C-alpha positions in Angstrom: 0.0 0.0 0.0 2.8 2.4 0.9 4.6 2.0 -2.4 1.3 2.5 -4.3 0.8 5.8 -2.5 4.1 7.1 -3.5 3.6 5.9 -7.1 0.3 7.8 -7.1 2.0 10.9 -5.8 4.9 10.7 -8.3 2.5 10.7 -11.2 0.8 14.0 -10.3 1.8 17.0 -12.5 2.3 19.2 -9.4 2.9 18.4 -5.7 2.3 20.4 -2.5 5.1 19.6 -0.1 5.6 21.1 3.4 9.3 21.9 3.9 10.3 21.8 7.6 13.7 23.3 8.6 15.3 23.6 12.1 18.5 25.5 11.7 21.7 25.7 13.7 21.0 29.3 14.8 18.1 27.8 17.0 15.7 30.7 16.2 12.6 28.5 15.6 11.0 26.0 13.3 10.5 27.2 9.7 7.5 25.6 7.9 6.7 26.3 4.3 3.9 24.8 2.1 5.4 24.8 -1.4 4.0 23.8 -4.8 6.4 22.3 -7.4 5.7 21.7 -11.1 8.1 20.3 -13.7 7.4 21.8 -17.1 9.8 21.2 -20.0 12.6 20.2 -17.7 12.2 23.5 -15.8 11.2 23.5 -12.1 8.6 26.0 -11.2 7.8 26.7 -7.5 5.5 28.7 -5.3 5.5 29.3 -1.6 1.8 29.1 -0.8 2.2 30.0 2.9 5.0 29.9 5.5 5.5 30.4 9.2 8.2 30.3 11.8 7.1 28.6 15.1 9.1 29.9 18.1 10.4 27.2 20.3 8.7 27.1 23.7 11.2 27.0 26.6 10.8 23.3 27.1 11.6 22.5 23.5 14.5 25.0 23.3 16.0 23.5 26.4 15.6 20.0 25.0 17.5 21.1 21.8 20.2 22.8 23.8 20.8 19.8 26.0 20.4 17.0 23.4 24.1 16.6 22.6 25.0 15.8 26.2 22.0 13.8 27.3 21.7 10.1 28.0 21.0 7.6 25.2 17.6 6.8 26.7 16.7 10.5 27.0 17.9 11.1 23.4 15.3 8.7 22.0 12.6 10.1 24.3 13.5 13.6 23.1 13.4 12.4 19.5 9.7 11.5 20.0 8.8 14.6 22.0 10.2 16.9 19.4 8.4 15.1 16.5 5.1 15.2 18.4 5.5 18.9 19.0 6.2 19.5 15.3 3.3 17.3 14.3 0.8 19.2 16.5 2.1 22.6 15.3 1.8 21.6 11.6 -1.7 20.1 12.0 -3.0 23.2 13.8 -1.4 25.4 11.1 -2.9 23.5 8.2 -6.3 23.4 9.9 -6.3 27.0 10.9 -5.4 28.2 7.4 -7.5 25.5 5.5 -4.3 24.2 3.8 -3.7 20.8 2.2 -0.4 19.0 1.4 0.7 15.8 -0.3 3.7 15.2 2.0 6.1 16.6 4.6 9.8 16.9 3.9 11.8 17.4 7.1 15.4 18.3 7.7 15.3 17.5 11.4 17.4 19.3 14.0 21.1 18.4 13.6 22.5 16.8 16.7 25.8 15.3 15.4 27.2 15.8 11.9 30.3 13.7 11.4 30.8 12.7 7.8 34.4 11.8 8.6 33.0 9.1 10.9 30.3 8.1 8.4 27.1 9.6 9.9 24.8 12.6 10.5 22.1 12.5 13.2 19.0 14.7 13.1 16.4 14.9 15.8 12.6 14.5 15.0 11.2 11.0 14.7 9.5 10.7 11.3 7.2 7.9 12.3 5.5 9.9 15.0 5.3 12.9 12.6 3.6 10.8 9.9 1.2 9.3 12.4 0.1 12.6 13.8 -0.2 14.4 10.5 -1.4 11.4 8.4 1.0 12.5 5.7 4.0 10.8 4.1 7.2 12.1 5.6 10.5 12.3 3.7 13.5 12.5 6.0 17.2 11.5 6.5 18.6 13.3 3.5 22.3 13.2 4.5 23.4 9.7 5.3 23.2 8.1 1.8 25.4 10.9 0.5 27.8 10.3 3.3 27.8 6.5 2.6 28.7 7.4 -1.0 31.8 9.3 0.3 30.3 12.7 0.5 30.0 15.3 3.3 26.2 14.9 3.4 26.3 18.7 3.1 25.6 21.2 1.8 22.3 20.0 0.4 20.8 23.4 -0.4 22.8 23.8 -3.7 20.5 21.5 -5.7 17.8 24.1 -4.9 20.1 26.9 -6.0 20.8 25.1 -9.2 17.2 24.3 -10.1 15.2 27.2 -8.6 17.7 30.2 -8.9 19.8 29.6 -12.0 19.8 33.3 -12.9 22.4 34.1 -10.2 26.1 33.4 -10.5 26.3 32.5 -6.8 23.8 31.8 -4.0 24.9 32.7 -0.5 23.0 31.7 2.6 23.9 33.3 5.9 22.3 31.2 8.6 23.9 29.6 11.7 26.6 28.7 9.2 27.3 30.6 6.0 27.4 28.5 2.8 27.7 29.2 -0.9 26.8 27.6 -4.2 28.7 28.8 -7.4 26.6 28.1 -10.5 29.2 27.7 -13.2 31.5 25.5 -11.1 28.6 23.6 -9.5 30.7 24.0 -6.4 29.3 24.5 -2.9 30.7 24.4 0.6 30.3 25.9 4.1 32.2 29.1 4.4 32.3 29.9 8.1 30.3 29.9 11.3 27.9 32.9 11.1 24.7 33.5 13.1 25.5 30.6 15.4 28.4 32.7 16.9 26.7 36.1 16.5 23.6 34.9 18.4 25.8 33.4 21.1 27.1 36.8 22.1 23.9 38.8 21.3 22.1 36.5 23.8 24.7 37.5 26.5 23.4 41.0 25.9 19.9 39.8 26.4 19.0 40.0 22.7 17.9 37.0 20.6 20.1 38.2 17.8 22.1 41.3 16.7 19.3 43.3 14.9 20.9 45.1 11.9 24.3 44.6 13.5 23.6 47.4 15.8 25.4 45.7 18.7 28.5 44.9 16.5 28.6 48.6 15.5 29.1 49.6 19.1 32.2 47.4 19.5 35.8 47.6 18.3 37.5 45.1 16.1 40.2 43.2 17.9 43.0 42.5 15.3 44.6 39.7 17.3 41.3 37.7 17.6 40.4 38.6 14.0 43.7 37.2 12.8 43.3 34.0 14.9 39.8 33.4 13.5 40.9 33.9 9.9 43.8 31.5 10.4 41.8 28.5 11.6 42.8 25.4 9.7 39.3 25.0 8.2 40.0 28.0 6.0 43.0 26.4 4.4 41.0 23.3 3.4 39.7 23.0 -0.1 36.0 22.1 -0.9 34.0 20.0 -0.4 33.9 20.8 3.3 31.3 21.4 5.9 31.0 22.8 9.4 29.0 21.9 12.5 28.2 23.1 16.0 31.1 21.0 17.4 33.5 23.1 15.3 32.1 26.2 16.8 32.5 24.8 20.3 35.9 23.2 19.8 37.7 25.8 17.7 35.9 29.2 17.9 35.0 29.3 21.6 38.6 28.6 22.8 39.8 31.6 20.8 37.2 33.8 22.4 38.3 32.6 25.8 41.9 33.6 25.1 40.8 37.2 24.3 39.1 38.9 27.2 36.8 41.3 25.3 33.4 42.9 25.8 30.5 41.2 24.1 30.3 44.2 21.8 33.9 43.7 20.7 33.4 40.0 20.2 30.4 40.8 17.9 32.3 43.5 16.0 35.3 41.2 15.4 33.1 38.2 14.5 31.1 40.3 12.0 34.4 41.4 10.3 35.6 37.8 10.2 32.4 36.6 8.6 32.5 39.4 6.0 36.1 38.7 5.1 35.5 34.9 4.7 32.4 35.5 2.6 34.1 38.1 0.4 37.0 35.8 -0.3 34.4 33.2 -1.4 32.6 35.5 -3.9 35.6 37.5 -5.2 36.0 35.2 -8.2 36.1 36.2 -11.9 33.1 34.0 -12.8 30.8 35.7 -10.2 29.2 39.0 -11.1 26.0 38.8 -8.9 25.2 37.1 -5.7 21.8 36.2 -4.2 22.0 36.4 -0.4 19.3 34.8 1.8 19.1 33.6 5.4 18.8 35.7 8.6 22.2 37.2 8.1 21.0 39.0 4.9 18.9 41.2 7.2 22.0 42.2 9.2 22.7 45.6 7.5 26.1 46.1 9.1 27.3 42.6 8.0 26.1 43.3 4.4 27.9 46.7 4.5 31.1 45.0 5.5 30.7 42.3 2.8 30.3 45.1 0.3 33.3 46.9 1.7 35.5 43.9 0.8 33.8 42.9 -2.4 32.7 44.7 -5.6 30.1 42.1 -6.6 26.4 43.0 -7.2 24.6 41.9 -4.0 21.0 41.0 -4.4 18.8 40.5 -1.2 15.8 38.4 -2.1 12.2 39.2 -1.0 11.6 38.6 2.6 9.7 35.3 2.2 12.6 33.8 0.2 15.2 35.3 2.7 13.5 33.7 5.6 12.2 30.4 4.2 14.6 29.5 1.4 16.0 26.5 3.3 12.5 25.2 4.1 11.6 25.7 0.4 14.6 23.8 -0.7 14.0 20.9 1.7 10.5 20.7 0.3 12.2 20.5 -3.1 14.4 17.7 -1.9 11.3 15.8 -0.8 9.6 16.5 -4.2 12.7 15.1 -6.0 12.8 12.1 -3.8 9.1 11.3 -4.5 9.9 11.7 -8.2 13.0 9.5 -7.8 15.2 12.2 -9.2 18.7 13.1 -8.0 18.7 15.6 -5.2 22.4 16.0 -4.5 25.3 17.5 -6.4 28.4 15.3 -6.0 30.8 18.2 -6.8 29.2 20.1 -3.8 29.2 17.2 -1.3 32.2 15.2 -2.6 30.1 12.0 -3.1 31.1 9.5 -5.7 27.8 9.9 -7.5 24.5 11.7 -7.3 21.6 10.0 -5.6 17.9 10.5 -4.7 18.5 10.8 -1.0 15.9 10.5 1.8 13.7 7.9 3.3 10.0 7.9 3.1 7.6 7.0 6.0 4.0 6.3 4.9 1.0 5.8 7.2 
């Protein structure tokens, strides 16, 4: 019965998929109902409706503690998080009289270790499918890892298929990443909002609105040099970052330099701008589409423009905020259609694949 359901879905001319994204910046759950149609080998899309669900204190605490919890509590949390998501999605669909064919979920990354052969995301798909009564596509990274890839970045397939008019697509979220169209090259650039939010929260702000806090600080040249000389920046793509890299490599540098939180933010913003600029200052890049929460940080964008002469395009607010949810919906759509949803030159895998597992009620 399950296989027949997917075959029935795959034969439809267009599909409505809910993309669900929980990012490393921990600012909430992004949910976007998207419609995809394939016409003459061209993918057309529409974001029908989208919303960010703020994490209640109990869920945020669960996510903050998940990497250091017991194994038993991990599996319990996996169910709790999925049940919370399912209830939120059901209420949202009902409240807005929306209908979907399937849910495509990234999950909340707990451990991402391609060098050890695995990537673990929180959010049990079976409970999510049972609550919503919709097929759930999940676990997009591990097949790519098994094929020798990083399991990341996965967003470039969306950049390639949905935004081909731009030379490069840059997303500034918890981690900044880039896709370069002509080279079909993609990689994580540096830690971004994950670090900025860390220090903004020490100043009782959820994030550094417009970079106003960073503007108040002074750039510490010693810390800036240390950040820019981290070994990661000497590595060639494909390469990817995770929260552990922030904790094990960035945080020790901050502890060595006793600065005010404003100075940390100012120095970090400069570091991010320099690393991003080095990634886009290529001859085959003339224009860059920037999305993600960092694109709304005016001071950061100003510093990127200071170091680069490329044409910077900030997309409309819906794409800025929900691009990753949109692209994970696309990954689910491609999986249902049994089409490749990875780019080997981006992840380093030996071949492309239609990644993701499908749970059907």
